[in-house]
C-alpha positions in Angstrom: 50.8 2.8 -115.4 51.7 4.6 -112.2 48.3 6.4 -112.0 46.5 3.0 -112.1 48.5 1.7 -109.2 48.1 5.0 -107.2 44.3 4.8 -107.1 44.1 1.5 -105.3 46.5 2.8 -102.8 44.4 5.9 -102.2 41.3 3.7 -101.8 43.1 1.4 -99.4 44.1 4.4 -97.3 40.7 5.9 -97.3 38.9 2.7 -96.1 40.4 2.7 -92.6 39.5 6.4 -92.1 35.9 5.7 -93.1 35.8 2.7 -90.7 37.1 4.9 -87.9 34.6 7.6 -88.7 31.8 5.1 -88.9 32.8 3.6 -85.5 33.0 7.1 -84.0 29.5 7.9 -85.3 28.1 4.6 -83.9 29.8 5.2 -80.5 28.4 8.7 -80.3 24.9 7.5 -81.2 25.2 4.8 -78.5 26.3 7.3 -75.9 23.5 9.6 -76.9 20.9 6.8 -76.6 22.3 5.9 -73.1 22.0 9.5 -72.0 18.4 9.7 -73.3 17.5 6.5 -71.4 19.1 7.7 -68.2 17.2 11.0 -68.5 14.0 9.1 -69.1 14.6 6.9 -66.0 15.4 10.0 -63.9 12.2 11.6 -65.0 10.3 8.4 -64.2 11.8 8.3 -60.7 11.1 11.9 -60.1 7.5 11.5 -61.1 7.1 8.5 -58.8 8.7 10.4 -55.9 6.3 13.3 -56.6 3.3 11.0 -56.6 4.4 9.4 -53.4 4.8 12.8 -51.7 1.3 13.8 -52.9 -0.2 10.5 -51.5 1.4 11.1 -48.1 0.2 14.7 -48.1 -3.3 13.6 -49.1 -4.3 10.3 -47.5 -7.7 10.5 -49.1 -6.2 9.9 -52.5 -6.9 6.2 -52.2 -5.2 3.0 -51.0 -3.2 2.5 -54.2 -1.6 5.9 -53.9 -0.8 5.9 -50.2 1.9 4.3 -48.1 1.1 0.9 -46.5 -0.8 1.3 -43.3 0.9 0.2 -40.0 -1.1 -1.8 -37.5 -1.9 -0.2 -34.2 0.3 -1.2 -31.3 -1.4 -3.4 -28.7 -1.6 -1.6 -25.3 -2.1 -3.6 -22.2 -3.7 -1.8 -19.2 -2.0 -2.2 -15.9 -3.3 -4.9 -13.6 -4.0 -3.2 -10.2 -5.1 -4.7 -7.0 -7.0 -2.0 -5.0 -7.3 -1.9 -1.2 -9.9 0.4 0.5 -9.9 1.3 4.2 -12.7 3.2 6.0 -13.0 4.1 9.7 -16.0 5.5 11.5 -16.5 6.8 15.1 -19.8 6.6 16.9 -21.3 5.7 20.3 -20.8 2.1 21.4 -24.4 1.2 21.1 -24.6 2.3 17.5 -21.6 0.2 16.3 -23.5 -3.1 16.0 -26.3 -1.4 14.2 -24.1 0.3 11.5 -22.1 -2.9 11.1 -25.2 -4.9 10.3 -26.5 -2.3 7.9 -23.2 -2.3 6.0 -23.3 -6.2 5.9 -26.9 -6.1 4.6 -25.8 -3.5 2.0 -23.1 -5.9 0.7 -25.5 -8.8 0.5 -28.0 -6.7 -1.5 -25.4 -6.2 -4.2 -25.2 -10.0 -4.9 -22.2 -12.4 -4.7 -20.9 -11.2 -8.1 -20.4 -7.7 -6.8 -19.8 -8.0 -3.0 -18.9 -10.8 -0.6 -18.5 -10.7 3.2 -15.0 -12.0 4.1 -15.0 -11.4 7.9 -16.9 -9.6 10.7 -16.0 -9.0 14.3 -16.9 -6.8 17.3 -15.5 -6.6 20.8 -16.1 -4.5 24.0 -19.1 -3.7 26.2 -21.6 -1.1 25.3 -20.7 1.1 28.2 -17.0 0.7 27.6 -14.8 1.2 24.5 -16.3 -0.8 21.6 -14.5 -1.7 18.4 -15.6 -3.6 15.3 -14.4 -4.6 11.9 -16.0 -5.7 8.6 -14.0 -7.2 5.8 -15.5 -7.3 2.3 -14.5 -8.3 -1.3 -16.1 -5.9 -3.7 -15.9 -6.0 -7.5 -13.3 -3.5 -8.6 -15.6 -1.8 -11.1 -18.1 -1.0 -8.3 -15.7 -0.4 -5.4 -15.7 3.4 -5.4 -19.5 3.6 -5.7 -19.9 1.0 -2.9 -17.6 3.1 -0.7 -19.9 6.1 -1.2 -22.9 3.9 -0.1 -21.0 2.9 3.1 -20.4 6.6 3.9 -24.0 7.4 3.3 -25.2 4.6 5.7 -22.8 5.9 8.3 -24.0 9.5 7.9 -27.7 8.4 8.3 -27.0 7.3 11.9 -24.8 10.2 12.8 -21.4 8.4 12.6 -18.3 10.4 12.1 -15.9 9.3 9.3 -12.3 9.6 10.7 -10.3 8.1 7.8 -10.7 6.9 4.2 -7.7 5.4 2.3 -7.2 3.9 -1.2 -4.1 2.1 -2.2 -3.1 -0.2 -5.1 -0.5 -2.8 -5.9 0.8 -3.3 -9.5 0.5 -7.0 -10.5 1.1 -6.7 -14.3 4.6 -8.0 -14.3 3.9 -10.9 -11.9 0.9 -11.9 -14.0 2.9 -11.8 -17.2 5.8 -13.7 -15.7 3.4 -16.4 -14.3 1.7 -16.8 -17.7 5.0 -17.2 -19.4 6.2 -19.8 -16.8 2.9 -21.6 -17.2 3.3 -21.8 -21.1 6.9 -23.0 -20.8 6.0 -25.7 -18.3 3.1 -26.8 -20.4 5.3 -27.2 -23.5 7.8 -29.2 -21.4 5.1 -31.4 -20.1 3.9 -32.1 -23.7 7.4 -33.0 -24.9 7.9 -35.4 -21.9 4.5 -37.0 -22.6 5.5 -37.5 -26.2 8.6 -39.3 -25.1 6.5 -41.6 -22.9 4.0 -42.2 -25.7 6.5 -43.2 -28.3 8.6 -45.2 -25.8 11.9 -43.9 -27.2 14.8 -44.3 -24.9 16.1 -46.7 -22.3 14.2 -47.8 -19.2 16.0 -45.4 -16.9 15.2 -42.5 -19.3 11.5 -43.4 -19.3 11.4 -43.6 -15.5 13.1 -40.2 -15.3 10.6 -38.8 -17.8 7.7 -40.0 -15.7 9.2 -38.3 -12.6 9.8 -35.1 -14.5 6.2 -35.2 -15.7 4.9 -35.4 -12.1 7.2 -32.5 -11.1 6.2 -30.4 -14.0 2.5 -31.0 -13.3 3.0 -29.9 -9.8 4.6 -26.7 -11.0 1.8 -26.1 -13.5 -0.8 -26.4 -10.8 1.1 -24.0 -8.5 1.5 -21.5 -11.3 -2.2 -21.7 -12.1 -3.0 -21.2 -8.4 -0.8 -18.1 -8.3 -2.3 -16.7 -11.5 -5.9 -17.3 -10.3 -5.1 -15.6 -7.0 -3.6 -12.5 -8.6 -6.5 -12.3 -11.2 -8.9 -12.5 -8.3 -7.2 -9.6 -6.5 -7.5 -7.5 -9.6 -11.1 -8.4 -10.2 -12.2 -7.9 -6.5 -10.9 -5.1 -4.3 -10.4 -5.7 -0.6 -12.5 -3.3 1.5 -12.0 -3.0 5.3 -14.5 -1.0 7.4 -13.4 -0.2 11.0 -15.7 1.0 13.8 -14.7 2.5 17.1 -16.1 4.7 19.9 -12.9 6.7 20.5 -12.1 9.0 23.4 -13.2 12.6 23.8 -10.4 15.1 23.5 -9.7 17.1 26.7 -7.4 20.0 27.5 -3.9 19.5 28.9 -4.8 21.5 32.0 -7.5 19.1 33.1 -5.5 15.9 32.5 -3.4 16.1 35.7 -6.5 16.9 37.7 -8.4 13.9 36.2 -5.4 11.6 37.0 -5.2 12.9 40.6 -8.9 12.3 41.2 -8.7 8.9 39.6 -5.8 8.0 42.0 -7.6 9.1 45.2 -9.6 5.9 45.4 -6.4 3.9 45.4 -4.8 6.1 48.0 -7.7 5.8 50.4 -7.8 2.1 49.9 -4.1 1.7 50.7 -4.4 3.9 53.9 -7.3 1.8 55.2 -5.4 -1.4 54.5 -2.4 -0.1 56.5 -4.7 0.8 59.4 -6.3 -2.6 59.4 -2.9 -4.3 59.6 -1.7 -2.0 62.4 -4.9 -2.6 64.4 -4.6 -6.4 63.9 -1.1 -6.2 65.4 -1.7 -3.6 68.2 -4.9 -5.0 69.7 -3.5 -8.4 70.8 -0.3 -6.7 72.2 -2.3 -4.1 74.1 -4.6 -6.8 75.6 -1.6 -8.8 76.8 0.0 -5.8 78.5 -3.3 -4.8 80.2 -3.8 -8.3 81.6 -0.2 -8.4 83.0 -0.8 -5.2 84.9 -4.0 -6.4 86.3 -2.3 -9.5 87.6 0.6 -7.7 89.0 3.1 -9.3 86.7 4.2 -6.0 85.5 4.5 -3.1 87.8 3.0 0.2 87.0 5.4 2.8 85.9 6.8 5.1 88.6 5.2 8.4 88.9 
């Protein structure tokens, strides 16, 4: 009787132990599966990293295996307004000839490459003569045109005494003016939309009309500035100066030349003084002589 009762007790005690063992086995199997999955993910990430490194090292592997291509940065060239200045020295009678040859050379290039802005000449042929020629030359041809000017001057024996090239950076001014023009245009469009839809009071509509007129004036001014700066970039200013110059002399002869030059003035002043003294002395002497003859004035005692 006791043995029969003891067996169920043993079975009941053994059941919890078996359940714990089963749970332990299941937990171990779950942890082992998680470790296997983590190892598999790690191996996949490692293989992906290796393939990416190979694609970077070998860009020819194909577009699918390489990194995404970055677009090239847009580079804006500086906007420069060039100014050229040339000066030549030659005899006075040759200045007009060279000036006309330079003007003809500009006209031969055509209005899209060269334009005459101004031309002047002063002085007599026997005296000091000066001249100036102002041109607007396409920037892409300016240096080559300067070489042609020098060649023409060399053909008649003129001496080049100076040649200068300078430039002014206009990139920032052009960009700022373009941004201002876009902003004013957008403001004008919004104001025109208000006037078109007639939304607002009468005073607001009148103020919108005044604002439109002011904005249009600012737009025209900005466009004028932009056009002027773009013209300075497209066409370079070229100034050609002509002069006879003075020959260089030694410091020893300069005082002698000045003294010889002043002799004429000294002789002139001396003659003028003698003329004045004669004009005064002759009437006085004539009066004294007549008085003696008439006995009005006694002769001096001997």
